[in-house]
C-alpha positions as a Markdown table, in Angstrom:
| # | Residue | x | y | z |
|---|---|---|---|---|
| 1 | Met | 11.9 | -19.5 | -33.9 |
| 2 | Leu | 11.1 | -15.8 | -33.6 |
| 3 | Ser | 8.1 | -16.5 | -31.3 |
| 4 | Ser | 10.2 | -18.6 | -29.0 |
| 5 | Ile | 12.8 | -15.8 | -28.7 |
| 6 | Arg | 10.1 | -13.3 | -28.0 |
| 7 | Ala | 8.7 | -15.6 | -25.3 |
| 8 | Leu | 12.1 | -16.0 | -23.8 |
| 9 | Ile | 12.7 | -12.2 | -23.7 |
| 10 | Arg | 9.2 | -11.7 | -22.2 |
| 11 | Ser | 9.9 | -14.2 | -19.4 |
| 12 | Leu | 13.3 | -12.7 | -18.7 |
| 13 | Lys | 11.8 | -9.3 | -18.4 |
| 14 | Ala | 9.1 | -10.6 | -16.0 |
| 15 | Ala | 11.7 | -12.3 | -13.9 |
| 16 | Val | 14.0 | -9.2 | -13.7 |
| 17 | Asn | 11.3 | -6.5 | -13.2 |
| 18 | Pro | 8.0 | -8.0 | -12.1 |
| 19 | Asp | 5.3 | -5.3 | -12.8 |
| 20 | Arg | 2.5 | -6.8 | -10.9 |
| 21 | Tyr | 0.0 | -5.2 | -8.5 |
| 22 | Arg | 0.7 | -6.1 | -4.9 |
| 23 | Pro | -2.4 | -5.2 | -2.8 |
| 24 | Glu | -0.6 | -5.8 | 0.5 |
| 25 | Leu | 1.5 | -2.7 | -0.3 |
| 26 | His | -1.6 | -0.5 | -0.8 |
| 27 | Tyr | -4.1 | -2.0 | 1.7 |
| 28 | Met | -5.1 | 0.3 | 4.5 |
| 29 | Arg | -5.9 | -1.4 | 7.8 |
| 30 | Gly | -7.6 | 1.4 | 9.6 |
| 31 | Pro | -6.7 | 4.6 | 11.3 |
| 32 | Gly | -3.1 | 4.9 | 12.5 |
| 33 | Pro | -1.6 | 6.3 | 15.7 |
| 34 | Ala | -1.6 | 9.9 | 14.5 |
| 35 | Cys | -5.4 | 9.7 | 13.9 |
| 36 | Arg | -5.9 | 8.3 | 17.4 |
| 37 | Glu | -3.8 | 11.0 | 18.9 |
| 38 | Gln | -5.7 | 13.8 | 17.2 |
| 39 | Lys | -9.1 | 12.4 | 18.3 |
| 40 | Ser | -7.8 | 12.1 | 21.9 |
| 41 | Arg | -6.6 | 15.7 | 21.9 |
| 42 | Ala | -9.9 | 16.9 | 20.5 |
| 43 | Gly | -11.9 | 15.0 | 23.1 |
| 44 | Asp | -9.9 | 16.3 | 26.1 |
| 45 | Gly | -10.8 | 19.9 | 25.6 |
| 46 | Asp | -14.5 | 19.3 | 25.1 |
| 47 | Thr | -15.1 | 17.4 | 28.3 |
| 48 | Asp | -13.8 | 20.2 | 30.6 |
| 49 | Arg | -16.2 | 22.8 | 29.3 |
| 50 | Ala | -19.4 | 20.8 | 29.8 |
């Protein structure tokens, strides 16, 4: 009886507050627009001096 109550409580906790790792929230897909902007600004000044 006690083990079934514990199992019920555990399943209710999991349903209310799922504490699972979700990789799609942490996956980086590559450099973003800010990185591209910095690289383009750095490249503009170097080509004029050469």
